[in-house]
C-alpha positions in Angstrom: 16.3 -19.5 -14.3 18.2 -16.5 -13.2 16.4 -13.9 -11.0 17.3 -10.4 -9.9 15.7 -9.0 -6.6 15.6 -5.5 -5.1 14.8 -4.9 -1.5 15.9 -8.3 -0.4 17.0 -7.1 3.1 13.5 -5.9 3.8 10.7 -7.7 5.5 9.2 -9.2 2.4 12.5 -9.5 0.7 14.0 -11.8 3.2 11.1 -14.1 3.1 11.1 -14.0 -0.7 14.8 -14.8 -0.9 14.5 -17.7 1.5 11.7 -19.1 -0.5 13.3 -18.6 -3.9 16.5 -20.2 -2.9 14.5 -23.4 -2.3 13.6 -23.5 -5.9 16.0 -26.1 -7.6 15.6 -24.6 -11.1 16.9 -21.1 -10.0 20.6 -21.2 -10.7 21.5 -17.5 -10.0 20.0 -14.8 -7.8 21.2 -11.2 -8.1 20.5 -8.9 -5.3 20.9 -5.1 -5.4 21.8 -4.0 -1.9 22.6 -0.5 -0.6 26.4 -0.2 0.4 25.5 0.8 3.9 23.0 -1.9 4.5 24.4 -4.0 7.3 21.6 -6.7 7.1 23.2 -8.2 4.0 26.1 -9.8 6.1 23.6 -11.8 8.3 21.6 -12.7 5.4 24.5 -14.2 3.6 25.5 -16.1 6.7 22.0 -17.5 7.0 22.1 -18.7 3.4 25.7 -19.7 3.1 24.7 -23.2 1.8 23.6 -21.3 -1.2 26.5 -18.8 -1.5 27.3 -19.9 -5.1 23.7 -19.0 -6.2 23.8 -15.4 -4.9 25.5 -12.4 -6.4 25.4 -9.2 -4.6 25.5 -5.9 -6.4 26.2 -3.0 -4.2 24.4 0.3 -5.3 21.4 2.4 -5.3 18.2 1.7 -7.2 18.3 5.2 -8.6 21.9 4.5 -10.0 21.8 3.6 -13.6 24.9 1.5 -13.7 23.7 -0.6 -10.7 20.3 -1.3 -12.5 22.0 -2.2 -15.6 24.2 -4.7 -13.9 21.3 -6.0 -11.9 18.9 -6.7 -15.0 21.6 -7.9 -17.4 21.3 -11.6 -18.2 18.4 -12.4 -16.0 14.9 -13.9 -16.7 13.0 -12.2 -14.0 13.2 -9.0 -11.9 11.4 -8.9 -8.6 11.2 -5.2 -7.5 10.5 -5.2 -3.7 12.5 -2.1 -3.0 10.6 0.5 -1.3 11.2 3.2 1.5 8.2 2.8 3.6 6.6 4.8 6.6 7.8 5.8 9.1 11.2 6.1 7.3 9.4 7.7 4.3 7.9 10.4 6.6 11.2 11.0 8.2 13.2 11.1 4.9 10.9 11.9 2.0 13.7 12.5 -0.2 14.7 8.9 0.2 11.3 7.9 -0.6 11.4 9.9 -3.9 14.7 8.4 -4.7 13.7 4.9 -4.3 9.9 4.6 -4.9 9.8 6.9 -7.8 13.3 7.7 -9.4 14.5 4.3 -8.6 11.5 2.6 -10.3 12.1 4.8 -13.4 15.8 3.9 -13.5 15.1 0.2 -13.2 12.3 0.2 -15.7 14.5 2.2 -18.3 17.3 -0.4 -17.7 15.0 -3.2 -18.6 13.6 -1.2 -21.7 16.9 -0.7 -23.0 17.5 -4.6 -23.4 16.9 -6.5 -26.5 16.1 -9.5 -24.4 14.0 -8.2 -21.6 13.3 -10.0 -18.3 9.9 -10.2 -17.0 9.2 -7.6 -14.2 7.3 -8.3 -11.0 6.6 -5.0 -9.4 5.4 -4.8 -5.8 3.0 -1.9 -5.3 0.9 -1.1 -2.2 -2.7 -0.9 -0.8 -1.9 2.6 0.3 -2.7 3.7 -3.3 -6.4 3.2 -2.4 -6.3 6.0 0.3 -8.8 6.3 3.2 -11.7 3.8 3.5 -14.4 3.6 6.2 -17.7 1.6 6.8 -19.3 3.2 3.7 -17.0 1.5 1.2 -14.7 -0.9 3.1 -14.4 -3.2 0.1 -12.4 -2.4 -3.0 -10.8 -3.9 -6.2 -7.9 -3.0 -8.4 -10.0 -0.7 -10.8 -11.0 1.7 -7.8 -9.9 5.3 -7.8 -6.4 5.8 -6.4 -7.0 8.7 -4.0 -3.7 8.6 -2.0 -4.0 10.2 1.4 -2.7 13.8 1.9 0.9 14.0 3.2 1.6 10.4 2.7 4.7 10.6 0.7 5.1 6.9 0.6 1.8 6.3 -1.3 2.3 9.3 -3.5 5.7 8.1 -4.8 4.4 4.5 -5.1 1.7 5.7 -7.2 4.0 7.5 -9.7 6.3 4.5 -9.7 3.4 2.2 -10.4 2.2 4.3 -13.3 5.7 4.3 -14.8 5.6 0.5 -14.9 2.2 0.4 -16.4 3.0 2.8 -19.1 6.5 1.3 -19.8 7.5 -0.5 -22.8 8.6 -3.5 -20.7 7.0 -6.5 -22.7 5.9 -8.6 -19.7 5.2 -6.9 -16.3 2.8 -7.6 -13.5 1.9 -5.2 -10.6 1.0 -6.7 -7.2 -0.4 -4.3 -4.7 0.7 -5.5 -1.3 -1.9 -5.3 1.5 -0.9 -4.5 5.1 1.9 -6.9 6.0 2.5 -8.8 9.4 6.2 -9.2 9.9 8.5 -10.2 12.8 9.7 -6.5 13.2 6.3 -4.9 13.1 6.0 -4.2 16.9 9.6 -2.7 17.3 9.0 -0.8 14.1 5.8 0.8 15.6 7.2 1.5 18.9 9.9 4.0 17.4 7.7 6.5 16.0 4.1 8.1 16.1 3.0 6.3 13.0 0.7 4.0 14.9 -1.5 6.8 15.8 -2.3 7.3 12.0 -4.1 3.9 12.2 -7.9 4.8 12.3 -9.6 2.6 14.8 -12.5 1.9 12.4 -10.3 1.5 9.2 -10.8 -1.8 7.3 -7.5 -3.6 7.3 -6.6 -6.8 5.5 -3.4 -8.4 6.6 -1.1 -10.9 4.8 2.2 -12.2 6.5 5.6 -11.6 5.0 6.0 -15.3 4.9 3.0 -15.8 2.7 4.1 -13.0 0.5 7.4 -14.5 0.1 5.8 -17.9 -0.9 3.6 -16.0 -3.4 6.7 -14.7 -5.3 8.3 -18.3 -5.2 5.1 -19.9 -6.4 4.8 -17.5 -9.5 8.3 -18.6 -10.4 7.3 -22.2 -10.0 4.4 -21.9 -12.3 6.3 -19.9 -14.8 8.9 -22.6 -14.8 6.3 -25.1 -15.8 4.9 -22.8 -18.6 4.4 -19.2 -19.5 1.5 -17.7 -17.4 0.5 -15.7 -20.4 -2.2 -13.0 -20.4 -3.9 -14.5 -17.4 -1.2 -13.0 -15.3 1.2 -10.7 -17.3 0.3 -7.1 -17.8 -2.2 -7.3 -15.1 -2.6 -5.7 -11.7 -3.5 -7.9 -8.6 -4.1 -7.3 -5.0 -2.0 -9.4 -2.6 -4.8 -10.3 -0.2 -4.8 -12.3 3.1 -8.2 -13.9 2.8 -11.6 -13.5 5.0 -9.7 -14.5 8.2 -7.5 -11.6 8.0 -9.9 -8.8 7.3 -10.4 -6.9 10.5 -10.2 -3.2 11.6 -7.5 -1.0 13.1 -8.8 -1.4 16.6 -9.0 -5.3 16.2 -5.2 -5.2 15.3 -4.2 -3.2 18.3 -6.4 -5.2 20.5 -4.9 -8.5 19.2 -1.3 -7.1 20.0 -2.1 -6.0 23.5 -3.6 -9.4 24.3 0.0 -10.6 24.4 0.5 -8.6 27.6 -2.8 -9.4 29.2 -4.8 -6.4 28.2 -6.8 -4.7 25.4 -6.4 -1.7 23.2 -8.7 0.3 25.5 -6.3 -0.4 28.5 -3.4 1.5 26.7 -5.0 3.8 24.3 -7.7 6.6 24.3 -9.9 7.5 21.5 -8.0 10.7 21.3 -4.7 9.1 20.3 -5.5 8.1 16.8 -6.5 9.8 13.6 -10.1 9.6 12.4 -9.5 9.7 8.7 -6.6 10.0 6.2 -5.2 6.5 6.6 -5.2 3.7 4.0 -6.7 0.3 4.2 -9.3 -1.8 2.3 -10.8 -5.3 2.2 -10.1 -6.7 -1.1 -13.1 -7.8 -3.0 -10.8 -9.5 -5.6 -8.2 -10.7 -3.0 -8.7 -14.4 -3.9 -7.6 -14.0 -7.5 -3.8 -14.3 -6.8 -4.5 -17.2 -4.3 -6.5 -19.1 -6.9 -3.5 -18.9 -9.2 -0.8 -19.5 -6.7 -2.1 -20.8 -3.3 0.1 -18.8 -1.1 -2.3 -17.9 1.7 -1.6 -20.1 4.7 -1.1 -17.9 7.8 -3.8 -15.8 9.6 -3.5 -13.1 12.2 -4.1 -15.6 15.1 -1.1 -17.7 13.9 1.1 -14.4 13.5 0.4 -13.3 17.1 0.9 -16.7 18.4 4.4 -16.7 16.7 5.2 -13.4 18.2 4.2 -14.7 21.6 6.5 -17.6 21.2 9.5 -15.7 20.0 9.0 -12.9 22.6 8.2 -14.7 25.8 9.3 -11.8 27.9 6.2 -10.0 26.8 4.2 -12.0 29.1 6.1 -10.4 31.9 4.4 -7.1 31.1 1.2 -8.7 32.6 2.4 -7.8 36.1 3.1 -4.2 35.2 0.3 -1.6 36.0 -1.4 -0.9 32.5 -1.2 2.8 33.2 2.6 2.7 33.5 2.8 0.8 30.1 0.5 3.3 28.4 2.6 6.3 29.8 6.1 4.9 29.3 5.6 2.9 26.2 2.8 4.6 24.2 2.5 8.1 25.4 6.2 8.8 25.0 5.5 8.7 21.3 3.5 11.9 21.7 6.8 13.8 21.3 7.1 12.2 17.8 6.4 14.7 14.7 4.1 12.0 13.5 1.8 12.1 16.5 -1.5 14.1 16.6 -0.6 15.3 20.0 2.6 16.8 18.7 0.4 18.5 15.9 -1.8 19.8 18.4 1.0 21.2 20.4 2.8 22.9 17.5 -0.5 24.3 15.9 -0.1 22.1 12.8 -3.5 23.0 11.3 -2.6 21.2 7.9 -2.3 17.8 9.5 -5.0 18.3 12.0 -7.4 19.1 9.1 -6.1 16.2 7.0 -6.4 13.6 9.8 -9.3 15.0 11.9 -11.3 17.5 9.6 -9.8 20.3 11.7 -8.7 21.2 15.3 -12.2 21.6 16.7 -13.1 18.0 15.7 -9.8 16.8 17.2 -10.7 18.6 20.4 -14.2 17.2 20.5 -13.2 13.6 20.6 -14.1 12.1 24.0 -11.5 10.4 26.0 -14.2 7.9 27.0 -14.5 4.7 25.2 -18.1 4.4 26.1 -18.7 7.5 24.1 -16.6 6.5 21.1 -18.1 4.8 18.1 -16.4 1.5 17.3 -17.1 -0.4 14.3 -16.3 -3.8 16.1 -18.9 -2.8 18.6 -21.5 -2.3 15.7 -21.4 1.4 15.7 -19.9 3.3 12.6 -18.1 6.6 12.7 -21.3 8.6 12.4 -22.9 6.7 15.3 -25.2 4.6 13.3 -25.9 0.9 14.1 -23.8 -1.2 11.8 -23.7 -4.9 11.9 -19.9 -5.4 11.8 -20.1 -9.1 10.9 -22.5 -8.4 8.1 -20.2 -5.6 6.8 -17.2 -8.1 6.7 -19.1 -10.7 4.7 -17.9 -10.4 1.0 -21.5 -11.3 -0.2 -22.6 -7.9 1.1 -19.8 -5.9 -0.5 -20.9 -2.5 -1.8 -18.5 -1.6 -4.7 -18.0 1.7 -6.2 -19.4 2.7 -9.6 -16.4 3.1 -11.9 -18.2 4.7 -14.7 -18.5 1.5 -16.8 -19.3 -2.3 -16.5 -16.2 -3.5 -14.8 -17.4 -7.2 -15.3 -16.9 -6.8 -19.0 -13.8 -8.8 -20.4 -11.1 -6.7 -22.0 -12.2 -7.8 -25.6 -15.6 -6.4 -25.0 -14.6 -2.9 -23.9 -15.6 -0.3 -26.5 -14.6 3.3 -27.1 -17.9 4.2 -25.5 -16.7 2.7 -22.4 -13.6 4.8 -22.4 -15.6 8.0 -23.2 -17.9 7.2 -20.3 -15.2 6.8 -17.8 -13.6 9.9 -18.9 -16.9 11.8 -18.6 -17.4 10.5 -15.1 -14.0 11.9 -14.1 -15.1 15.3 -15.5 -12.7 15.0 -18.5 -12.6 13.8 -22.1 -11.2 11.0 -24.3 -9.4 12.9 -26.9 -8.2 10.0 -29.1 -10.8 9.1 -31.8 -9.8 5.5 -32.2 -9.4 2.5 -29.9 -8.2 -0.9 -30.7 -6.2 -2.3 -27.8 -6.3 -2.0 -24.0 -2.6 -1.2 -23.9 -2.2 1.4 -26.5 -1.3 4.9 -25.7 -4.4 7.3 -25.8 -4.8 10.9 -25.1 -7.1 12.0 -22.4 -8.0 15.4 -20.9 -8.6 16.1 -17.2 -11.5 18.3 -15.9 -8.7 21.1 -15.6 -8.1 20.8 -19.3 -4.7 19.2 -18.8 -3.8 16.5 -21.4 -2.2 13.2 -20.5 -1.3 9.9 -22.1 -2.2 6.7 -20.6 -3.5 3.2 -21.7 -7.2 2.3 -21.3 -5.9 -0.5 -19.1 -4.2 1.9 -16.7 -7.4 4.0 -16.6 -10.1 1.5 -16.6 -8.5 -1.6 -15.0 -5.9 0.0 -12.7 -7.8 3.0 -11.4 -5.3 5.7 -12.6 -6.5 9.1 -13.6 -4.3 12.1 -13.9 -4.2 14.7 -11.1 -1.5 17.2 -9.7 -0.4 14.2 -7.5 1.2 12.5 -10.6 3.7 15.4 -11.0 4.0 17.2 -7.6 3.3 16.7 -3.9 -0.2 18.4 -4.1 -3.3 16.5 -2.8 -6.3 18.6 -4.5 -9.1 16.0 -4.2 -11.5 18.4 -2.3 -11.6 20.5 -5.4 -11.4 17.7 -7.8 -14.2 15.7 -6.3 -16.6 18.4 -7.0 -16.6 17.5 -10.9 -15.3 14.1 -10.7 -18.0 11.5 -9.9 -15.7 8.6 -9.5 -13.4 10.6 -7.1 -16.5 11.9 -5.2 -18.0 8.5 -4.6 -15.0 7.5 -2.4 -13.6 10.9 -1.4 -16.9 12.1 0.1 -17.1 9.0 2.3 -14.7 10.9 4.7 -14.8 14.5 3.5 -17.6 17.0 3.5 -18.7 18.5 0.2 -18.1 22.0 1.5 -14.4 21.3 2.3 -12.2 23.3 0.1 -8.5 22.4 1.2 -5.6 21.8 -1.0 -2.9 19.9 0.8 0.7 20.1 -0.2 4.3 19.9 0.8 6.6 22.9 0.5 10.1 22.8 -0.8 11.3 21.5 2.6 8.5 18.8 2.8 6.7 20.9 5.4 2.9 20.1 5.4 0.8 23.0 4.2 -2.8 23.8 3.5 -4.6 26.4 1.4 
């Protein structure tokens, strides 16, 4: 077996390479690496015992020649490459180049081959957009309402749609959940990105290690026999399991326990956004684990490993907590990714997107006793909500997707397709339907025509909107007529909001 991997120097990529190298039946691994990526030398040194197995191709995912070299004469392509936050926020043009143009280039290279490799494409939980206590549980067919100004999720959305609608014969899309990795703390201390995490956001974590094991286990099973249509040409969520379903506040709290404190000791309620994040508990998160048995590490294990590998964190216990808050946390207020920065620079677009406006931001109490925390059984609106009951998958409240989602594909009818289109405020224009993967013509509520398979629309949650072509988030308006969008969007937005969020030509956040 020959395998090509993109993004091998990233957090999931390093774990994936390490696990795939253990497979005796893998004879060759081709890695596409950026010419200026200094991490590759250390990686090759780490895996010097397998140097004859590894072939490095220097190039960019958006380069046609590099992709052609990568996919030639391989059996599987694992696309892990992505420009993620905060780098995507700092360099949006690179996010477009990798997550969107790069995916198109890679897919085109595979499509051009007579003998095509199978494609494993890693997507993201960010596609599901903002969630709160009203619908913390989600599944792969849910609407993809990517959060305004998140260029990462917008480009990943467009990249995923390219894969789904491609002529690649065998593909699978795996939507990665929030990922715990060894560089997470240092990455989050370099930018104001941590302030985007809503304290009450539902988050499901998986470790980079388990994610790497997943990819290796997929190849193991495929080496035994073709997994067929129970896996290929499907979309799955990479979940972490019940033990890893918590909230944004829980996550921060667990991290600060390393230095003898809690999130309340170092943060104030005013530090973090109240909406416009991404995170969800996966109702179908067990589907992949049932097939490949990769889930082994929980958040407690992760933090214990961080504690063992960073023993100097314990020294912080003797430092006054106010000092740590000021010198380590509040210094990030100067970051353009920080709400304090938005307030200081009168960034009404982001204050509206993340707080529902400057007045709402100013009204947040600095006193934790007056702030509603889900982990303390109070939802965002102040109502009593039993957190543990909410976390129980048996109590999951799922979105109405316009048809019976439990129907197997071979029972889906053209009436189901029409019903979903109508729920979106649009139409199915095609008159015949025979296969879930055939290209059909649809019409949006704006009268715009687009082509997509029934699988992409019904099973993967895609429905055309301006975000598929340009960096425009127009969900306030669209949700007025789109019942499926409204069911989720209005969980954290008012019906009377009429904001259209967009980036100008210089990627400056705007609102109209």
